[in-house]
C-alpha atoms as an extended CHARMM CRD file, in Angstrom:
* protein
*
       197  EXT
         1         1  MET       CA            -10.7270000000       14.0840000000       45.0120000000  PROA      1               0.0000000000
         2         2  ASN       CA             -9.5260000000       17.6520000000       45.1950000000  PROA      2               0.0000000000
         3         3  PRO       CA             -9.2420000000       19.8680000000       42.0640000000  PROA      3               0.0000000000
         4         4  LYS       CA             -5.4310000000       19.8660000000       42.1770000000  PROA      4               0.0000000000
         5         5  THR       CA             -5.2980000000       16.0390000000       42.0700000000  PROA      5               0.0000000000
         6         6  LYS       CA             -7.8390000000       15.9500000000       39.2250000000  PROA      6               0.0000000000
         7         7  LYS       CA             -5.7240000000       18.3940000000       37.2480000000  PROA      7               0.0000000000
         8         8  ILE       CA             -2.5620000000       16.3260000000       37.8020000000  PROA      8               0.0000000000
         9         9  ILE       CA             -4.3370000000       13.1080000000       36.7640000000  PROA      9               0.0000000000
        10        10  GLY       CA             -5.7880000000       14.8590000000       33.7000000000  PROA      10              0.0000000000
        11        11  ASN       CA             -2.3550000000       16.1380000000       32.6910000000  PROA      11              0.0000000000
        12        12  VAL       CA             -0.7780000000       12.6950000000       33.1560000000  PROA      12              0.0000000000
        13        13  VAL       CA             -3.5010000000       11.0590000000       31.0390000000  PROA      13              0.0000000000
        14        14  PHE       CA             -3.0530000000       13.7170000000       28.3460000000  PROA      14              0.0000000000
        15        15  VAL       CA              0.7360000000       13.2300000000       28.2700000000  PROA      15              0.0000000000
        16        16  LEU       CA              0.3110000000        9.4400000000       28.0870000000  PROA      16              0.0000000000
        17        17  PHE       CA             -2.1890000000        9.8080000000       25.2410000000  PROA      17              0.0000000000
        18        18  ILE       CA              0.1640000000       12.0990000000       23.2950000000  PROA      18              0.0000000000
        19        19  GLY       CA              3.0430000000        9.6980000000       24.0230000000  PROA      19              0.0000000000
        20        20  LEU       CA              1.0370000000        6.7880000000       22.6150000000  PROA      20              0.0000000000
        21        21  LEU       CA              0.3030000000        8.7670000000       19.4540000000  PROA      21              0.0000000000
        22        22  ILE       CA              3.9700000000        9.6690000000       19.0330000000  PROA      22              0.0000000000
        23        23  TRP       CA              5.4070000000        6.2170000000       19.8020000000  PROA      23              0.0000000000
        24        24  PRO       CA              5.4730000000        4.4840000000       16.3780000000  PROA      24              0.0000000000
        25        25  THR       CA              4.1700000000        1.0760000000       17.4770000000  PROA      25              0.0000000000
        26        26  SER       CA              1.2260000000        2.5280000000       19.4000000000  PROA      26              0.0000000000
        27        27  ARG       CA              0.4620000000        4.9590000000       16.5880000000  PROA      27              0.0000000000
        28        28  SER       CA              0.3550000000        2.0600000000       14.1390000000  PROA      28              0.0000000000
        29        29  TYR       CA             -2.1410000000        0.1490000000       16.3100000000  PROA      29              0.0000000000
        30        30  PHE       CA             -4.2400000000        3.2970000000       16.7100000000  PROA      30              0.0000000000
        31        31  GLN       CA             -4.2420000000        3.8420000000       12.9260000000  PROA      31              0.0000000000
        32        32  GLN       CA             -5.2120000000        0.1950000000       12.3520000000  PROA      32              0.0000000000
        33        33  LEU       CA             -8.1100000000        0.6220000000       14.7890000000  PROA      33              0.0000000000
        34        34  LEU       CA             -9.3010000000        3.6830000000       12.8520000000  PROA      34              0.0000000000
        35        35  MET       CA             -9.1080000000        1.6690000000        9.6090000000  PROA      35              0.0000000000
        36        36  LYS       CA            -11.1270000000       -1.1720000000       11.1100000000  PROA      36              0.0000000000
        37        37  ILE       CA            -13.9660000000        1.1680000000       12.0670000000  PROA      37              0.0000000000
        38        38  GLY       CA            -14.1280000000        2.3170000000        8.4610000000  PROA      38              0.0000000000
        39        39  LEU       CA            -12.4080000000        5.6990000000        8.4960000000  PROA      39              0.0000000000
        40        40  PHE       CA             -9.7890000000        4.9070000000        5.8440000000  PROA      40              0.0000000000
        41        41  LYS       CA            -11.4550000000        3.3600000000        2.8120000000  PROA      41              0.0000000000
        42        42  PRO       CA             -9.4990000000        3.2340000000       -0.4380000000  PROA      42              0.0000000000
        43        43  LYS       CA            -10.9060000000        5.0480000000       -3.4610000000  PROA      43              0.0000000000
        44        44  LEU       CA            -12.0030000000        2.4330000000       -5.9400000000  PROA      44              0.0000000000
        45        45  GLU       CA            -12.7130000000        4.6210000000       -8.9400000000  PROA      45              0.0000000000
        46        46  VAL       CA            -10.9420000000        5.4430000000      -12.1530000000  PROA      46              0.0000000000
        47        47  PRO       CA             -8.9110000000        8.6250000000      -11.6160000000  PROA      47              0.0000000000
        48        48  GLN       CA             -9.3770000000       11.6060000000      -13.9250000000  PROA      48              0.0000000000
        49        49  GLN       CA             -5.9310000000       11.1480000000      -15.4490000000  PROA      49              0.0000000000
        50        50  VAL       CA             -6.1750000000        7.6400000000      -16.8540000000  PROA      50              0.0000000000
        51        51  ALA       CA             -3.0140000000        6.0920000000      -18.2360000000  PROA      51              0.0000000000
        52        52  GLU       CA             -2.9430000000        4.8220000000      -21.7970000000  PROA      52              0.0000000000
        53        53  PRO       CA             -2.7830000000        1.0640000000      -22.3450000000  PROA      53              0.0000000000
        54        54  LEU       CA              0.6250000000       -0.5470000000      -22.2660000000  PROA      54              0.0000000000
        55        55  SER       CA              1.1000000000       -1.2180000000      -25.9450000000  PROA      55              0.0000000000
        56        56  SER       CA              4.0950000000       -1.1520000000      -28.2070000000  PROA      56              0.0000000000
        57        57  GLY       CA              4.7040000000        1.9620000000      -30.2490000000  PROA      57              0.0000000000
        58        58  THR       CA              3.0670000000        4.4500000000      -27.8650000000  PROA      58              0.0000000000
        59        59  GLU       CA              4.6030000000        6.4210000000      -25.0370000000  PROA      59              0.0000000000
        60        60  ASN       CA              2.6490000000        5.7770000000      -21.8690000000  PROA      60              0.0000000000
        61        61  VAL       CA              2.9380000000        5.8360000000      -18.1180000000  PROA      61              0.0000000000
        62        62  GLY       CA              3.8950000000        2.2040000000      -17.5430000000  PROA      62              0.0000000000
        63        63  LYS       CA              6.3110000000        1.7320000000      -20.4020000000  PROA      63              0.0000000000
        64        64  GLY       CA              9.8280000000        1.0340000000      -19.1610000000  PROA      64              0.0000000000
        65        65  VAL       CA              8.8680000000        0.8170000000      -15.4740000000  PROA      65              0.0000000000
        66        66  THR       CA             10.6380000000       -2.0400000000      -13.7200000000  PROA      66              0.0000000000
        67        67  PHE       CA             10.9410000000       -3.3050000000      -10.1820000000  PROA      67              0.0000000000
        68        68  MET       CA             13.2700000000       -5.7750000000       -8.4670000000  PROA      68              0.0000000000
        69        69  ASN       CA             11.2950000000       -8.4740000000       -6.6720000000  PROA      69              0.0000000000
        70        70  HSD       CA             12.2160000000      -10.2560000000       -3.4390000000  PROA      70              0.0000000000
        71        71  LEU       CA             14.0290000000      -12.9480000000       -5.4290000000  PROA      71              0.0000000000
        72        72  GLY       CA             16.2690000000      -10.3920000000       -7.1300000000  PROA      72              0.0000000000
        73        73  GLU       CA             14.4730000000      -10.7240000000      -10.4800000000  PROA      73              0.0000000000
        74        74  THR       CA             13.5770000000       -7.7480000000      -12.6280000000  PROA      74              0.0000000000
        75        75  VAL       CA              9.8260000000       -7.3340000000      -13.1260000000  PROA      75              0.0000000000
        76        76  SER       CA              8.7540000000       -5.1970000000      -16.0690000000  PROA      76              0.0000000000
        77        77  VAL       CA              5.2720000000       -3.7180000000      -15.7430000000  PROA      77              0.0000000000
        78        78  ALA       CA              4.8400000000       -3.9320000000      -19.5340000000  PROA      78              0.0000000000
        79        79  ASP       CA              5.3210000000       -7.7230000000      -19.2920000000  PROA      79              0.0000000000
        80        80  LEU       CA              2.4250000000       -7.9370000000      -16.8270000000  PROA      80              0.0000000000
        81        81  LYS       CA             -0.1660000000       -6.9480000000      -19.4150000000  PROA      81              0.0000000000
        82        82  GLY       CA             -3.0180000000       -9.4600000000      -19.1660000000  PROA      82              0.0000000000
        83        83  LYS       CA             -2.8650000000       -9.4670000000      -15.3620000000  PROA      83              0.0000000000
        84        84  VAL       CA             -4.3330000000       -7.1960000000      -12.7070000000  PROA      84              0.0000000000
        85        85  VAL       CA             -1.4380000000       -5.4680000000      -10.9390000000  PROA      85              0.0000000000
        86        86  PHE       CA             -1.7070000000       -4.1600000000       -7.3680000000  PROA      86              0.0000000000
        87        87  ILE       CA              1.1900000000       -1.7760000000       -6.6190000000  PROA      87              0.0000000000
        88        88  ASN       CA              1.6790000000       -0.2870000000       -3.1660000000  PROA      88              0.0000000000
        89        89  PHE       CA              4.4460000000        2.2660000000       -2.5440000000  PROA      89              0.0000000000
        90        90  TRP       CA              5.7060000000        2.4380000000        1.0210000000  PROA      90              0.0000000000
        91        91  ALA       CA              8.7800000000        2.9620000000        3.2230000000  PROA      91              0.0000000000
        92        92  THR       CA              9.8970000000        1.3160000000        6.4440000000  PROA      92              0.0000000000
        93        93  TRP       CA              9.9260000000        4.6520000000        8.3180000000  PROA      93              0.0000000000
        94        94  CYS       CA              6.3500000000        5.5590000000        7.2820000000  PROA      94              0.0000000000
        95        95  GLY       CA              3.8510000000        4.9300000000       10.1010000000  PROA      95              0.0000000000
        96        96  PRO       CA              0.6960000000        4.9070000000        7.9440000000  PROA      96              0.0000000000
        97        97  CYS       CA              2.4470000000        2.5700000000        5.4900000000  PROA      97              0.0000000000
        98        98  ARG       CA              3.2310000000        0.1460000000        8.2890000000  PROA      98              0.0000000000
        99        99  ALA       CA             -0.3110000000        0.4450000000        9.6720000000  PROA      99              0.0000000000
       100       100  GLU       CA             -1.9830000000       -0.5630000000        6.3990000000  PROA      100             0.0000000000
       101       101  MET       CA              0.3500000000       -3.5130000000        5.6680000000  PROA      101             0.0000000000
       102       102  PRO       CA             -1.6790000000       -6.1270000000        7.5990000000  PROA      102             0.0000000000
       103       103  SER       CA             -4.7590000000       -5.2100000000        5.5300000000  PROA      103             0.0000000000
       104       104  ILE       CA             -2.7610000000       -5.5310000000        2.3000000000  PROA      104             0.0000000000
       105       105  ASN       CA             -1.5330000000       -8.9130000000        3.5310000000  PROA      105             0.0000000000
       106       106  VAL       CA             -5.1620000000      -10.0380000000        3.9600000000  PROA      106             0.0000000000
       107       107  LEU       CA             -5.9000000000       -8.9850000000        0.3590000000  PROA      107             0.0000000000
       108       108  TYR       CA             -2.7140000000      -10.6680000000       -0.8740000000  PROA      108             0.0000000000
       109       109  ASP       CA             -3.6780000000      -13.9210000000        0.8660000000  PROA      109             0.0000000000
       110       110  LYS       CA             -6.9970000000      -13.9020000000       -1.0100000000  PROA      110             0.0000000000
       111       111  PHE       CA             -5.3070000000      -13.6560000000       -4.4140000000  PROA      111             0.0000000000
       112       112  LYS       CA             -1.8130000000      -15.0930000000       -3.9290000000  PROA      112             0.0000000000
       113       113  ASP       CA             -2.6390000000      -18.2940000000       -5.8090000000  PROA      113             0.0000000000
       114       114  ASN       CA             -4.4550000000      -16.5090000000       -8.6300000000  PROA      114             0.0000000000
       115       115  PRO       CA             -2.1930000000      -16.3170000000      -11.7160000000  PROA      115             0.0000000000
       116       116  ASN       CA             -4.1850000000      -13.3160000000      -12.9980000000  PROA      116             0.0000000000
       117       117  VAL       CA             -3.0840000000      -10.9920000000      -10.1610000000  PROA      117             0.0000000000
       118       118  VAL       CA              0.3770000000       -9.6560000000       -9.3200000000  PROA      118             0.0000000000
       119       119  PHE       CA              1.2460000000       -7.8200000000       -6.1120000000  PROA      119             0.0000000000
       120       120  LEU       CA              4.1520000000       -5.3860000000       -6.1130000000  PROA      120             0.0000000000
       121       121  ILE       CA              4.6810000000       -4.0610000000       -2.5910000000  PROA      121             0.0000000000
       122       122  VAL       CA              7.3890000000       -1.5170000000       -3.3870000000  PROA      122             0.0000000000
       123       123  GLU       CA              9.6280000000       -0.2550000000       -0.5850000000  PROA      123             0.0000000000
       124       124  ILE       CA             10.6960000000        2.9990000000       -2.2490000000  PROA      124             0.0000000000
       125       125  GLU       CA             13.9220000000        3.4870000000       -0.2710000000  PROA      125             0.0000000000
       126       126  GLY       CA             15.3730000000        0.1580000000       -1.4090000000  PROA      126             0.0000000000
       127       127  ASP       CA             16.2230000000       -0.7220000000        2.1990000000  PROA      127             0.0000000000
       128       128  LYS       CA             16.1030000000       -4.5040000000        1.9280000000  PROA      128             0.0000000000
       129       129  GLU       CA             17.3110000000       -5.2410000000        5.4650000000  PROA      129             0.0000000000
       130       130  LYS       CA             14.7470000000       -3.0230000000        7.1890000000  PROA      130             0.0000000000
       131       131  ALA       CA             11.9710000000       -4.2000000000        4.8810000000  PROA      131             0.0000000000
       132       132  ALA       CA             12.7970000000       -7.8680000000        5.5550000000  PROA      132             0.0000000000
       133       133  ALA       CA             12.9470000000       -7.2190000000        9.3060000000  PROA      133             0.0000000000
       134       134  PHE       CA              9.5700000000       -5.4480000000        9.2280000000  PROA      134             0.0000000000
       135       135  VAL       CA              7.9040000000       -8.2640000000        7.2600000000  PROA      135             0.0000000000
       136       136  LYS       CA              9.3690000000      -10.8630000000        9.6290000000  PROA      136             0.0000000000
       137       137  ASN       CA              8.4580000000       -8.9740000000       12.8260000000  PROA      137             0.0000000000
       138       138  GLU       CA              4.8920000000       -8.3880000000       11.6400000000  PROA      138             0.0000000000
       139       139  LYS       CA              4.5640000000      -12.0010000000       10.3990000000  PROA      139             0.0000000000
       140       140  LEU       CA              3.5330000000      -10.8250000000        6.9200000000  PROA      140             0.0000000000
       141       141  THR       CA              3.7230000000      -12.9980000000        3.8210000000  PROA      141             0.0000000000
       142       142  LEU       CA              3.8840000000      -10.1120000000        1.3470000000  PROA      142             0.0000000000
       143       143  PRO       CA              6.5830000000      -10.2770000000       -1.3250000000  PROA      143             0.0000000000
       144       144  ILE       CA              8.5050000000       -6.9980000000       -1.1340000000  PROA      144             0.0000000000
       145       145  SER       CA              9.8200000000       -5.3250000000       -4.2880000000  PROA      145             0.0000000000
       146       146  TYR       CA             12.0960000000       -2.3470000000       -4.8790000000  PROA      146             0.0000000000
       147       147  PRO       CA             12.3020000000        0.3580000000       -7.5660000000  PROA      147             0.0000000000
       148       148  ASN       CA             14.4880000000       -0.5660000000      -10.5140000000  PROA      148             0.0000000000
       149       149  SER       CA             13.5810000000        2.4810000000      -12.6290000000  PROA      149             0.0000000000
       150       150  ASP       CA             11.9240000000        5.8420000000      -12.2000000000  PROA      150             0.0000000000
       151       151  ILE       CA              8.3940000000        5.6460000000      -10.8110000000  PROA      151             0.0000000000
       152       152  PRO       CA              5.8640000000        7.6620000000      -12.8450000000  PROA      152             0.0000000000
       153       153  LYS       CA              4.4390000000       10.6790000000      -11.0100000000  PROA      153             0.0000000000
       154       154  GLU       CA              0.9840000000        9.4900000000      -12.1260000000  PROA      154             0.0000000000
       155       155  TRP       CA              1.5140000000        6.5220000000       -9.7970000000  PROA      155             0.0000000000
       156       156  LEU       CA              3.5670000000        8.0740000000       -7.0060000000  PROA      156             0.0000000000
       157       157  SER       CA              3.5480000000       11.8180000000       -6.5480000000  PROA      157             0.0000000000
       158       158  GLU       CA              4.5250000000       13.2060000000       -3.1760000000  PROA      158             0.0000000000
       159       159  SER       CA              2.9220000000       11.0890000000       -0.5070000000  PROA      159             0.0000000000
       160       160  ILE       CA              3.1730000000        7.5580000000        0.7560000000  PROA      160             0.0000000000
       161       161  PRO       CA              1.5580000000        5.2120000000        1.1400000000  PROA      161             0.0000000000
       162       162  SER       CA              0.1980000000        5.3120000000       -2.3890000000  PROA      162             0.0000000000
       163       163  THR       CA             -1.4950000000        2.4560000000       -4.1770000000  PROA      163             0.0000000000
       164       164  VAL       CA             -2.3530000000        1.9240000000       -7.8200000000  PROA      164             0.0000000000
       165       165  ILE       CA             -4.2230000000       -0.9360000000       -9.3990000000  PROA      165             0.0000000000
       166       166  LEU       CA             -3.7450000000       -1.6080000000      -13.1010000000  PROA      166             0.0000000000
       167       167  GLY       CA             -6.3160000000       -3.4910000000      -15.1370000000  PROA      167             0.0000000000
       168       168  LYS       CA             -5.3810000000       -6.3520000000      -17.4400000000  PROA      168             0.0000000000
       169       169  ASP       CA             -5.0990000000       -3.8980000000      -20.3330000000  PROA      169             0.0000000000
       170       170  GLY       CA             -2.3930000000       -1.9870000000      -18.4670000000  PROA      170             0.0000000000
       171       171  ASN       CA             -4.6780000000        0.9750000000      -17.8000000000  PROA      171             0.0000000000
       172       172  LEU       CA             -4.7410000000        2.6350000000      -14.4210000000  PROA      172             0.0000000000
       173       173  ALA       CA             -7.9260000000        1.2910000000      -12.8320000000  PROA      173             0.0000000000
       174       174  THR       CA             -7.6090000000        3.2220000000       -9.5740000000  PROA      174             0.0000000000
       175       175  ARG       CA             -5.1450000000        5.1990000000       -7.4880000000  PROA      175             0.0000000000
       176       176  HSD       CA             -5.2930000000        5.9790000000       -3.7820000000  PROA      176             0.0000000000
       177       177  GLU       CA             -2.9610000000        8.2060000000       -1.7770000000  PROA      177             0.0000000000
       178       178  GLY       CA             -2.7630000000        7.7460000000        1.9700000000  PROA      178             0.0000000000
       179       179  MET       CA             -3.4700000000        4.9500000000        4.3900000000  PROA      179             0.0000000000
       180       180  ALA       CA             -6.3750000000        2.6290000000        3.6200000000  PROA      180             0.0000000000
       181       181  ASP       CA             -7.8910000000       -0.6650000000        4.7190000000  PROA      181             0.0000000000
       182       182  TYR       CA             -7.4640000000       -3.0610000000        1.7990000000  PROA      182             0.0000000000
       183       183  SER       CA             -8.9430000000       -6.0290000000        3.6640000000  PROA      183             0.0000000000
       184       184  LYS       CA            -12.5030000000       -4.7860000000        3.0160000000  PROA      184             0.0000000000
       185       185  PRO       CA            -14.6060000000       -7.0380000000        0.7380000000  PROA      185             0.0000000000
       186       186  ASP       CA            -15.2280000000       -4.2360000000       -1.7750000000  PROA      186             0.0000000000
       187       187  VAL       CA            -11.4970000000       -4.1470000000       -2.6180000000  PROA      187             0.0000000000
       188       188  ALA       CA            -11.4240000000       -7.8750000000       -3.3780000000  PROA      188             0.0000000000
       189       189  THR       CA            -14.5990000000       -7.4520000000       -5.4370000000  PROA      189             0.0000000000
       190       190  PHE       CA            -13.0240000000       -4.5670000000       -7.3640000000  PROA      190             0.0000000000
       191       191  ILE       CA             -9.9920000000       -6.7300000000       -8.2140000000  PROA      191             0.0000000000
       192       192  GLN       CA            -12.1590000000       -9.7330000000       -9.1190000000  PROA      192             0.0000000000
       193       193  ASP       CA            -14.2280000000       -7.5330000000      -11.4440000000  PROA      193             0.0000000000
       194       194  LEU       CA            -11.0090000000       -6.4290000000      -13.1730000000  PROA      194             0.0000000000
       195       195  ILE       CA             -9.9580000000      -10.0670000000      -13.5430000000  PROA      195             0.0000000000
       196       196  ASN       CA            -13.3370000000      -10.9340000000      -15.0710000000  PROA      196             0.0000000000
       197       197  LYS       CA            -13.1990000000       -8.1720000000      -17.7010000000  PROA      197             0.0000000000
């Protein structure tokens, strides 16, 4: 093969590779592959800025925060005290958000029948049609929720996806910004440990 042909083939392969990274569906599969090989592990540690417990009479991060669930019901975070709460903030247009959803679905399937755990998968744009279409196309069983009040900056600052897990006392147990693989056994163990406390 002559050098000119090699150069053309190399350029074509490079353009195809870049195209695959840019095309949302391919990028999502590529990101999921990177998660599976262990590059995107969620932080499972108490953050430095820990929220106060959700208790009456004190101003705290979770007080007054509500979401609208997939059934159209209002869910107050303060009413979830006594349960472990997994909250993931995402948007339908966010590639990393879409890439991590199958791993969150695996985690959800492990705990969906456990009355001590609540999953709030919050589509921050409130785009119910696109969210429903995404869940259906990806064959996910996750219950999607939507913001019904302001979201505290301690939970969601500037980047999505972002995930927080609250302990049964309403305290922030962990917070992770960016894409992560939540199907790993250590995440389920972390949640089970919070349930057992």
